[in-house]
C-alpha atoms as one frame of an Amber mdcrd trajectory, in Angstrom:
protein
  14.057 -25.959  -7.624  11.548 -27.818  -9.799   9.545 -30.571  -8.102  11.000
 -34.065  -8.369   7.449 -35.400  -8.722   6.395 -35.952 -12.327   3.465 -33.898
 -13.517   1.382 -37.013 -14.154   1.885 -38.090 -10.519   0.829 -34.826  -8.875
  -2.423 -34.498  -6.950  -5.062 -32.713  -9.065  -6.586 -31.298  -5.880  -3.499
 -29.199  -5.126  -2.371 -26.083  -6.918   1.105 -24.875  -7.761   3.659 -24.717
  -4.946   4.233 -21.033  -5.638   0.758 -20.444  -4.203   0.053 -23.392  -1.923
   3.196 -22.693   0.107   1.827 -19.291   1.098   0.331 -19.221   4.596  -3.255
 -18.106   5.145  -3.385 -14.360   4.635  -4.509 -11.765   7.151  -7.483 -10.673
   5.052  -9.041 -14.147   5.149  -8.571 -14.399   8.911 -10.069 -10.976   9.610
 -12.989 -11.541   7.243 -13.686 -14.924   8.861 -13.777 -13.299  12.287 -16.019
 -10.481  11.053 -18.590 -12.965   9.755 -18.509 -15.023  12.956 -18.627 -12.108
  15.407 -21.724 -11.643  17.570 -21.152  -7.876  17.388 -23.015  -7.104  14.175
 -22.684  -5.113  12.077 -18.905  -4.934  12.372 -17.353  -1.479  12.047 -14.724
  -2.156   9.389 -11.570  -0.105   9.945  -9.402  -2.811   8.432  -8.924  -2.961
   4.689  -7.930   0.335   3.064 -10.895   0.915   0.773 -12.841   4.150   0.910
 -16.189   4.189   2.656 -17.621   6.796   0.295 -17.961   7.512  -3.403 -15.547
   9.262  -5.746 -16.166  12.977  -6.349 -19.194  13.721  -8.501 -17.116  14.914
 -11.460 -15.388  11.512 -11.564 -18.676   9.611 -11.243 -20.204  11.668 -14.050
 -17.203  10.894 -16.253 -17.554   7.160 -15.559 -21.258   7.195 -16.395 -20.617
   9.102 -19.614 -17.793   6.741 -20.606 -20.120   3.744 -20.326 -22.333   5.208
 -23.076 -19.476   5.378 -25.619 -18.683   2.421 -27.836 -14.900   2.896 -27.790
 -14.867   3.041 -23.974 -16.505  -0.382 -23.766 -13.886  -2.115 -25.895 -10.200
  -2.954 -25.511  -7.876  -0.041 -24.900  -4.265   0.127 -26.119  -2.129  -2.035
 -23.868  -0.170   0.992 -22.573  -3.369   2.830 -21.762  -5.873   5.133 -23.366
  -4.028   8.123 -24.880  -6.260  10.588 -23.039  -5.301   9.030 -19.699  -1.605
   8.856 -20.568  -1.718  12.553 -21.412  -3.665  13.399 -18.257  -1.157  11.501
 -16.087   1.771  13.252 -17.769   0.127  16.670 -17.371  -0.780  16.036 -13.718
   2.735  14.909 -12.760   5.051  17.075 -14.862   5.102  19.946 -12.357   6.055
  17.753  -9.380   8.697  15.978 -11.488  10.158  19.315 -12.541  10.108  18.421
 -16.208   7.710  17.590 -19.021   6.784  13.899 -19.017   6.294  12.226 -22.399
   2.894  10.466 -22.231   3.703   8.034 -25.045   7.096   6.761 -23.882   7.275
   7.495 -20.138   3.794   6.448 -18.964   2.140   3.054 -18.995  -1.283   2.329
 -17.510  -1.818  -0.804 -15.418  -4.761  -2.623 -13.848  -4.281  -1.022 -10.478
  -0.932  -0.151  -8.934  -0.471  -3.685  -7.623  -0.631  -5.261 -11.076   1.791
  -2.610 -12.282   4.298  -3.501  -9.582   3.921  -7.209 -10.343   4.655  -6.417
 -13.983   7.681  -4.362 -12.941   9.065  -7.368 -11.085   8.255  -9.674 -14.012
   9.840  -7.242 -16.436  13.057  -6.497 -14.541  13.937  -9.495 -12.366  15.830
 -12.641 -13.271  15.539 -15.739 -11.038  17.564 -15.213  -7.883  17.769 -11.425
  -8.162  17.464  -9.753  -4.762  14.974  -6.987  -3.995  15.349  -4.790  -0.919
  12.102  -3.924   0.855  11.686  -1.776   3.961   9.568  -3.411   6.654   6.796
  -3.093   7.644   5.734  -3.438   4.004   2.630  -3.666   1.866   2.162  -7.435
   1.960   1.628  -7.847  -1.790   5.243  -6.841  -2.456   6.503 -10.142  -1.089
   4.360 -12.545  -3.094   4.763 -10.436  -6.241   8.561 -10.502  -5.968   8.738
 -14.198  -5.181   6.305 -15.197  -7.943   8.511 -13.268 -10.382  11.533 -15.307
  -9.239  13.089 -12.698  -6.973  14.397 -12.999  -3.428  13.199 -10.539  -0.794
  15.775  -8.876   1.480  14.297  -6.668   4.193  15.562  -3.613   6.060  13.644
  -2.619   9.214  12.021   0.700   9.983  12.613   1.147  13.712   9.899   2.656
  15.914  10.749   5.429  18.381  11.952   3.788  21.617   9.088   5.191  23.690
   6.284   4.404  21.245   4.455   2.313  23.861   4.126   5.263  26.225   4.022
   8.335  23.959   2.068   9.402  20.880   4.654  10.009  18.180   4.953  11.142
  14.581   5.101   8.474  11.894   8.284  10.197  10.710   9.967   9.060  13.923
  10.082   5.552  12.458  13.576   5.368  10.922  15.725   3.011   8.916  19.421
   2.737   9.773  21.691   3.556   6.858  24.174   0.918   8.019  21.503  -1.802
   7.822  20.575  -0.696   4.313  24.215  -0.801   3.253  24.609  -4.287   4.738
  21.556  -5.530   2.822  23.136  -4.713  -0.546  24.936  -7.560  -2.310  26.149
  -8.155  -5.888  22.761  -9.833  -6.497  20.702  -6.766  -5.518  18.685  -5.730
  -8.559  15.976  -3.490  -7.141  14.867  -1.521  -4.081  11.197  -0.930  -3.274
  10.334   2.363  -1.610   6.897   3.352  -0.301   6.284   7.014   0.542   3.813
   7.964   1.938   4.126   4.611   3.674   1.589   1.846   4.256   1.093   0.946
   7.098   3.187   3.483   9.010   2.152   6.784   7.420   5.808   7.800   7.161
   6.825  10.320   4.499  10.538   9.908   3.862  12.509  13.137   4.173  14.532
  14.562   1.321  17.755  13.645   3.133  16.612  10.046   3.642  15.632   9.732
   0.002  18.983  11.181  -1.066  20.822   8.567   1.016  18.746   5.790  -0.537
  19.103   7.155  -4.055  22.866   7.645  -3.783  23.332   4.051  -2.621  21.239
   2.813  -5.549  23.307   4.826  -8.026  26.573   3.611  -6.473  25.462  -0.042
  -6.625  23.512   0.064  -9.919  20.166  -0.744  -8.271  16.756   0.006  -9.796
  14.220   1.869  -7.637  10.518   1.031  -7.596   8.920   3.996  -5.812   5.387
   3.208  -4.685   3.760   6.639  -4.377   0.091   5.687  -4.508  -0.695   8.055
  -1.604   1.116  10.941  -3.294  -1.877  13.285  -2.983  -2.380  12.579   0.731
   0.613  14.125   2.472   0.586  16.341   5.559   4.249  17.344   5.532   6.829
  18.063   2.815   6.681  15.344   0.147   9.533  14.638  -2.272   9.574  12.267
  -5.233  12.847  10.330  -5.199  12.986  10.405  -9.018  13.435  14.191  -8.894
  16.583  14.277  -6.722  19.118  13.932  -9.546  19.285  12.764 -13.171  21.275
   9.718 -12.005  18.563   8.703  -9.539  15.733   9.541 -11.933  17.169   7.395
 -14.715  16.802   4.250 -12.568  13.415   4.991 -10.956   9.941   3.701 -11.752
   7.241   5.728  -9.991   3.952   3.999  -9.168   0.598   5.827  -9.061  -3.022
   4.913  -8.381  -6.283   6.372  -9.624  -8.091   4.391  -6.947  -6.179   6.093
  -4.140  -6.291   9.536  -5.801 -10.035   9.589  -6.526 -11.601   7.253  -3.891
 -12.268   4.457  -6.399 -10.131   1.439  -5.495 -12.494  -0.864  -7.398 -11.867
   0.887 -10.720  -8.427  -0.770 -10.969  -6.509   1.993 -12.702  -2.824   2.465
 -11.894   0.255   3.602 -13.787   4.022   3.705 -13.970   6.140   6.730 -14.822
   9.774   6.332 -15.813  12.301   6.408 -18.628  11.333   4.367 -21.706  13.894
   1.596 -21.113  12.343   0.940 -17.685   8.743   1.371 -18.852   9.016  -0.939
 -21.872   9.572  -4.190 -19.900   6.685  -3.293 -17.578   4.378  -2.695 -20.547
   5.500  -5.955 -22.154   4.705  -7.924 -18.991   1.365  -6.130 -18.609   0.462
  -7.142 -22.160   0.993 -10.815 -21.237  -0.724 -10.619 -17.839  -3.997  -8.898
 -18.806  -3.385  -7.149 -22.153  -5.144  -3.933 -21.138  -6.871  -2.209 -18.239
 -10.594  -1.375 -17.972 -11.490   1.179 -20.639 -14.405   3.089 -19.048 -12.598
   3.645 -15.767  -9.440   4.732 -17.589 -11.492   7.377 -19.372 -13.102   8.470
 -16.109  -9.750   8.833 -14.330  -8.476  10.890 -17.283 -11.398  13.298 -16.981
 -10.988  13.406 -13.191  -7.354  14.476 -13.594  -8.383  17.122 -16.124 -10.936
  18.623 -13.743  -9.275  18.104 -10.330  -7.418  21.418 -10.146 -10.429  23.486
 -11.162 -12.462  21.705  -8.486  -9.756  22.383  -5.840  -9.949  18.662  -5.275
  -6.412  17.904  -4.092  -6.374  20.415  -1.267  -9.901  19.585  -0.128  -9.075
  15.856  -0.244  -6.002  16.324   1.958  -7.865  18.524   4.409 -10.759  16.092
   4.631  -8.476  13.137   5.347  -6.476  15.062   7.916  -9.765  15.934   9.628
 -10.732  12.250   9.695  -7.379  11.304  11.221  -7.826  13.875  13.987 -11.458
  12.887  14.553 -10.643   9.193  14.920  -7.463   9.557  16.975  -9.337  11.576
  19.584 -10.549   8.276  21.056  -6.982   7.121  21.682  -6.191  10.413  23.379
  -9.283   9.877  25.523  -8.231   6.310  26.404  -4.604   7.218  27.017  -3.427
   4.884  24.256  -0.361   6.014  22.278  -0.477   6.067  18.489   1.620   7.112
  15.536   0.367  10.279  13.825   0.496   9.640  10.052   2.332  12.157   7.902
   0.711  10.766   4.756  -1.924   8.280   3.610  -4.923   7.199   5.702  -3.686
   4.565   8.143  -3.231   5.043  11.881  -1.015   2.710  13.896  -2.330   2.548
  17.472  -0.388   0.892  20.285  -2.438  -1.822  21.997   0.032  -2.784  24.756
  -2.393  -1.375  27.310  -5.064  -3.930  26.375  -4.908  -6.999  28.647  -6.376
 -10.050  26.932  -8.169 -12.486  29.253  -5.822 -15.377  29.956  -8.526 -17.992
  29.351  -9.872 -16.491  26.126 -10.676 -19.193  23.569  -8.794 -18.190  20.423
  -9.029 -20.515  17.397  -5.849 -22.463  16.730  -4.899 -20.526  13.604  -4.981
 -17.326  15.673  -3.496 -18.824  18.858  -0.303 -19.663  16.966   0.102 -16.130
  15.596   1.720 -13.096  17.276  -0.123 -11.056  19.896  -1.525  -8.507  17.445
  -3.527 -11.246  15.677  -5.092 -12.158  19.011  -5.882  -8.510  19.707  -7.417
  -8.147  16.224  -9.588 -11.231  16.760 -10.597  -9.968  20.214 -11.481  -6.511
  18.847 -13.795  -8.052  16.289 -15.440 -10.579  18.609 -15.791  -8.486  21.763
 -15.685  -4.856  20.624 -17.103  -5.107  17.086 -14.318  -3.225  15.304 -12.132
  -4.731  12.564  -8.506  -3.615  12.245  -5.400  -5.194  10.741  -2.582  -6.796
  12.762   0.637  -5.350  11.313   2.906  -8.336  11.984   1.518  -9.517   8.649
   3.688  -6.785   7.160   7.043  -7.857   8.642   9.255 -10.938   8.346   9.363
 -13.701  10.934  12.340 -12.447  12.911  11.034  -8.904  13.288   7.484  -9.366
  14.563   8.459  -7.491  17.713   8.728  -4.228  15.769   4.959  -3.944  15.466
   3.445  -6.702  17.634   1.783  -4.222  20.015   0.308  -2.079  17.246  -2.915
  -2.273  15.248  -3.558  -0.637  11.871  -6.785   1.316  11.410  -7.958   2.730
   8.054  -9.691   6.077   8.567 -10.905   6.553   4.968 -14.500   6.082   6.118
 -17.562   8.280   6.574 -17.491  10.368   9.747 -20.446   8.508  11.251 -18.522
   5.238  10.846 -15.536   6.782  12.613 -17.838   7.842  15.444 -19.292   4.313
  15.696 -15.780   2.890  15.850 -14.807   5.370  18.588 -17.859   4.510  20.675
 -17.091   0.803  20.460 -13.384   1.261  21.154 -14.301   2.979  24.421 -15.316
  -0.501  25.508 -11.626  -1.376  25.722 -11.442   0.463  29.069 -12.638  -2.615
  30.905  -9.640  -4.569  29.573  -6.942  -2.137  30.748
């Protein structure tokens, strides 16, 4: 509902309610703690940015692009043709068909902006969007700012996750809960596989169940597959399961996640033209076009990746980092969820006993237990991680309250520093 207060009577010191009603975000809280901590420098295992450079062939392409006049000017709003072609070529095999770069691909300023444009382009006010929780937190604000209403379906942890190290694929949604979430107002379902923060890779059977329900109820699918090159089990694209599912699916990709360059802000959408066109139209109004030199560099990176054996070496390297880091939890006897994709590890912190008289700031004291553990880790141990209750709705904090999310996409020496500091938790067991 529009505010009853006239525009001329509103306080100039306050922004729009669509933003000011949002509670302080987890990133601000963790960054505040990191600055204030006496344990400097902090070992940052929190935010999911890479701790190392893109591959040399991608860096060389970026440097070369910066010397070319046309790469320093506006690109076409749907993306540079070379990148559109490279995306189509790189994905056609896994889609099982030839993708048309001109009509089925649109480039966006990172995957997040692309998803925001998908919500802007396909939602009417009051439309409902189903999201599995835990979720990437940006989904919620993006949907609500586009006028949509979020409806969540929980991913349930294995019942013994506090006492046993488990696979991320043991986190399951219940088909009955998904069916109950669907109403005549459901317009879209958001899927994330490989999953952030869980590391789950949905099975073919699970995806088929989801896709069939969407076909039956005329629901669009936004499939966030930004970690599609980092999978350690069988990976299926939901758009490939049937023509009926494919015709209602937008697939999201990320150059930043593929090539270790999250700051380049290059993402894309793949889908049928009638789904792509509204996304491209919204993107035109939001930012007109995406950065030209980094688009060119991602195009070249795609063209050279296979010859460099990059995808396999990238997966193997990340899997090695996961094993290297998780060794400390094995050593400490702390259960964790072994990711089947992506680069996040969910470790169970139930074993950590916080001192009863610890002086948490008020904005942390009023949050769930994982926020207190995150603050404590930063202040007393010197390691930053993310409390995952930020990624669930109010009534379901208990799903993840004893977990902590660690990003392992860091240099090996950083992982070793984090492990050494985390050994200090033993005195709090």
